[in-house]
The first five atom37 places (N, CA, C, CB, O) and aatype in JSON, in Angstrom:
{
  "aatype": [12, 0, 0, 6, 12, 2, 19, 15, 5, 15, 19, 19, 0, 6, 9, 6, 15, 15, 11, 0, 3, 19, 1, 18, 15, 16, 10, 3, 1, 15, 0, 6, 0, 19, 16, 11, 8, 1, 11, 1, 10, 3, 10, 16, 14, 0],
  "atom_mask": [
    [1, 1, 1, 1, 1],
    [1, 1, 1, 1, 1],
    [1, 1, 1, 1, 1],
    [1, 1, 1, 1, 1],
    [1, 1, 1, 1, 1],
    [1, 1, 1, 1, 1],
    [1, 1, 1, 1, 1],
    [1, 1, 1, 1, 1],
    [1, 1, 1, 1, 1],
    [1, 1, 1, 1, 1],
    [1, 1, 1, 1, 1],
    [1, 1, 1, 1, 1],
    [1, 1, 1, 1, 1],
    [1, 1, 1, 1, 1],
    [1, 1, 1, 1, 1],
    [1, 1, 1, 1, 1],
    [1, 1, 1, 1, 1],
    [1, 1, 1, 1, 1],
    [1, 1, 1, 1, 1],
    [1, 1, 1, 1, 1],
    [1, 1, 1, 1, 1],
    [1, 1, 1, 1, 1],
    [1, 1, 1, 1, 1],
    [1, 1, 1, 1, 1],
    [1, 1, 1, 1, 1],
    [1, 1, 1, 1, 1],
    [1, 1, 1, 1, 1],
    [1, 1, 1, 1, 1],
    [1, 1, 1, 1, 1],
    [1, 1, 1, 1, 1],
    [1, 1, 1, 1, 1],
    [1, 1, 1, 1, 1],
    [1, 1, 1, 1, 1],
    [1, 1, 1, 1, 1],
    [1, 1, 1, 1, 1],
    [1, 1, 1, 1, 1],
    [1, 1, 1, 1, 1],
    [1, 1, 1, 1, 1],
    [1, 1, 1, 1, 1],
    [1, 1, 1, 1, 1],
    [1, 1, 1, 1, 1],
    [1, 1, 1, 1, 1],
    [1, 1, 1, 1, 1],
    [1, 1, 1, 1, 1],
    [1, 1, 1, 1, 1],
    [1, 1, 1, 1, 1]
  ],
  "atom_positions": [
    [[66.63, 159.11, 354.64], [67.33, 160.27, 354.17], [66.64, 160.87, 352.95], [68.76, 159.92, 353.85], [66.56, 162.09, 352.82]],
    [[66.14, 160.04, 352.07], [65.46, 160.54, 350.87], [64.26, 161.41, 351.24], [65.0, 159.36, 349.98], [64.05, 162.47, 350.65]],
    [[63.49, 160.96, 352.22], [62.32, 161.74, 352.64], [62.75, 163.08, 353.23], [61.5, 160.95, 353.67], [62.11, 164.1, 352.97]],
    [[63.82, 163.09, 354.01], [64.33, 164.33, 354.6], [64.79, 165.3, 353.52], [65.49, 164.02, 355.56], [64.65, 166.52, 353.68]],
    [[65.33, 164.77, 352.43], [65.83, 165.6, 351.33], [64.74, 165.95, 350.33], [66.97, 164.9, 350.62], [64.92, 166.83, 349.49]],
    [[63.61, 165.26, 350.42], [62.5, 165.42, 349.47], [62.93, 165.02, 348.06], [62.01, 166.88, 349.48], [62.63, 165.71, 347.08]],
    [[63.63, 163.87, 347.98], [64.04, 163.29, 346.7], [63.75, 161.8, 346.74], [65.56, 163.56, 346.41], [63.4, 161.25, 347.78]],
    [[63.89, 161.14, 345.59], [63.67, 159.7, 345.54], [64.88, 158.95, 346.1], [63.39, 159.25, 344.09], [65.97, 159.5, 346.19]],
    [[64.67, 157.71, 346.47], [65.74, 156.88, 346.99], [66.83, 156.67, 345.93], [65.2, 155.53, 347.46], [68.0, 156.53, 346.26]],
    [[66.44, 156.66, 344.66], [67.43, 156.47, 343.61], [68.41, 157.65, 343.55], [66.74, 156.29, 342.25], [69.58, 157.46, 343.22]],
    [[67.93, 158.86, 343.85], [68.82, 160.02, 343.88], [69.84, 159.86, 345.01], [68.02, 161.33, 344.07], [71.02, 160.14, 344.82]],
    [[69.38, 159.41, 346.17], [70.28, 159.19, 347.3], [71.3, 158.12, 346.95], [69.49, 158.79, 348.56], [72.48, 158.26, 347.28]],
    [[70.87, 157.06, 346.29], [71.78, 155.98, 345.9], [72.85, 156.5, 344.94], [71.0, 154.83, 345.24], [74.01, 156.11, 345.05]],
    [[72.48, 157.37, 344.01], [73.45, 157.95, 343.08], [74.46, 158.83, 343.81], [72.74, 158.77, 341.99], [75.65, 158.8, 343.5]],
    [[74.0, 159.6, 344.77], [74.9, 160.44, 345.55], [75.88, 159.58, 346.34], [74.1, 161.36, 346.51], [77.08, 159.83, 346.35]],
    [[75.35, 158.56, 346.99], [76.19, 157.69, 347.83], [77.2, 156.9, 347.01], [75.32, 156.73, 348.61], [78.28, 156.6, 347.5]],
    [[76.88, 156.58, 345.78], [77.79, 155.79, 344.94], [78.74, 156.68, 344.14], [76.99, 154.9, 343.99], [79.6, 156.18, 343.41]],
    [[78.6, 157.97, 344.27], [79.42, 158.96, 343.54], [79.26, 158.84, 342.03], [80.89, 158.79, 343.91], [80.15, 159.24, 341.28]],
    [[78.15, 158.3, 341.58], [77.91, 158.16, 340.14], [77.19, 159.37, 339.55], [77.1, 156.9, 339.86], [77.13, 159.53, 338.33]],
    [[76.65, 160.21, 340.41], [75.9, 161.36, 339.93], [76.73, 162.62, 340.03], [74.59, 161.52, 340.71], [77.54, 162.78, 340.94]],
    [[76.53, 163.51, 339.09], [77.14, 164.83, 339.14], [76.07, 165.75, 339.73], [77.64, 165.33, 337.71], [75.26, 166.34, 339.01]],
    [[76.08, 165.86, 341.06], [75.0, 166.57, 341.74], [75.35, 168.03, 341.96], [74.7, 165.91, 343.07], [76.52, 168.41, 342.03]],
    [[74.32, 168.83, 342.08], [74.48, 170.26, 342.34], [74.83, 170.48, 343.81], [73.2, 171.04, 341.96], [74.56, 169.63, 344.66]],
    [[75.42, 171.62, 344.09], [75.75, 171.97, 345.46], [74.5, 171.97, 346.34], [76.44, 173.34, 345.52], [74.55, 171.52, 347.48]],
    [[73.39, 172.47, 345.82], [72.16, 172.53, 346.61], [71.7, 171.14, 347.03], [71.05, 173.24, 345.82], [71.14, 170.97, 348.12]],
    [[71.91, 170.15, 346.18], [71.55, 168.77, 346.53], [72.47, 168.24, 347.61], [71.6, 167.86, 345.28], [72.02, 167.58, 348.54]],
    [[73.76, 168.52, 347.49], [74.7, 168.1, 348.53], [74.4, 168.8, 349.85], [76.13, 168.39, 348.1], [74.54, 168.2, 350.91]],
    [[74.0, 170.04, 349.77], [73.65, 170.79, 350.98], [72.44, 170.17, 351.67], [73.37, 172.27, 350.63], [72.42, 170.03, 352.89]],
    [[71.43, 169.79, 350.88], [70.25, 169.13, 351.47], [70.63, 167.78, 352.05], [69.15, 168.95, 350.41], [70.1, 167.38, 353.09]],
    [[71.55, 167.08, 351.38], [72.03, 165.79, 351.88], [72.72, 165.97, 353.23], [72.98, 165.14, 350.88], [72.44, 165.23, 354.17]],
    [[73.61, 166.94, 353.31], [74.32, 167.2, 354.57], [73.35, 167.61, 355.66], [75.39, 168.29, 354.37], [73.5, 167.19, 356.81]],
    [[72.37, 168.4, 355.33], [71.37, 168.82, 356.31], [70.57, 167.63, 356.82], [70.42, 169.86, 355.7], [70.3, 167.53, 358.02]],
    [[70.2, 166.72, 355.93], [69.44, 165.53, 356.34], [70.27, 164.63, 357.24], [68.98, 164.75, 355.11], [69.76, 164.1, 358.22]],
    [[71.54, 164.46, 356.9], [72.42, 163.58, 357.68], [72.72, 164.17, 359.05], [73.72, 163.32, 356.93], [72.79, 163.45, 360.04]],
    [[72.89, 165.47, 359.1], [73.31, 166.12, 360.34], [72.17, 166.76, 361.12], [74.35, 167.16, 360.04], [72.42, 167.53, 362.05]],
    [[70.96, 166.46, 360.76], [69.81, 167.11, 361.38], [69.86, 167.04, 362.91], [68.52, 166.47, 360.89], [69.5, 168.0, 363.58]],
    [[70.31, 165.93, 363.44], [70.36, 165.76, 364.88], [71.79, 165.73, 365.41], [69.64, 164.48, 365.28], [72.02, 165.35, 366.56]],
    [[72.73, 166.11, 364.59], [74.14, 166.17, 364.99], [74.59, 167.61, 365.02], [75.02, 165.34, 364.03], [73.97, 168.48, 364.41]],
    [[75.64, 167.86, 365.7], [76.17, 169.21, 365.8], [77.3, 169.47, 364.81], [76.64, 169.48, 367.21], [77.61, 170.62, 364.53]],
    [[77.92, 168.41, 364.28], [79.09, 168.61, 363.42], [79.19, 167.49, 362.39], [80.39, 168.67, 364.27], [78.9, 166.33, 362.68]],
    [[79.59, 167.84, 361.18], [79.84, 166.88, 360.12], [81.24, 167.13, 359.59], [78.78, 167.0, 358.98], [81.54, 168.23, 359.12]],
    [[82.1, 166.13, 359.65], [83.45, 166.23, 359.11], [83.5, 165.57, 357.75], [84.48, 165.59, 360.07], [83.16, 164.4, 357.62]],
    [[83.93, 166.32, 356.74], [84.06, 165.77, 355.39], [85.53, 165.56, 355.1], [83.42, 166.7, 354.34], [86.35, 166.45, 355.32]],
    [[85.86, 164.36, 354.6], [87.23, 164.05, 354.25], [87.28, 163.56, 352.81], [87.82, 162.99, 355.22], [86.33, 162.92, 352.34]],
    [[88.36, 163.84, 352.1], [88.47, 163.38, 350.71], [88.47, 161.85, 350.63], [89.74, 163.95, 350.05], [88.97, 161.17, 351.52]],
    [[87.91, 161.35, 349.56], [87.86, 159.9, 349.35], [89.2, 159.36, 348.93], [86.82, 159.54, 348.31], [89.34, 158.16, 348.71]]
  ]
}
């Protein structure tokens, strides 16, 4: 996923652990990387 987003693995780890205050553009790249081969992504509150 990090390679797909063009970020380091540590950035992905921060996003996944909810420890980072990430920008919308970073979340958008994350969603794009995760759903690259999927047709739909459902987001639910934690």
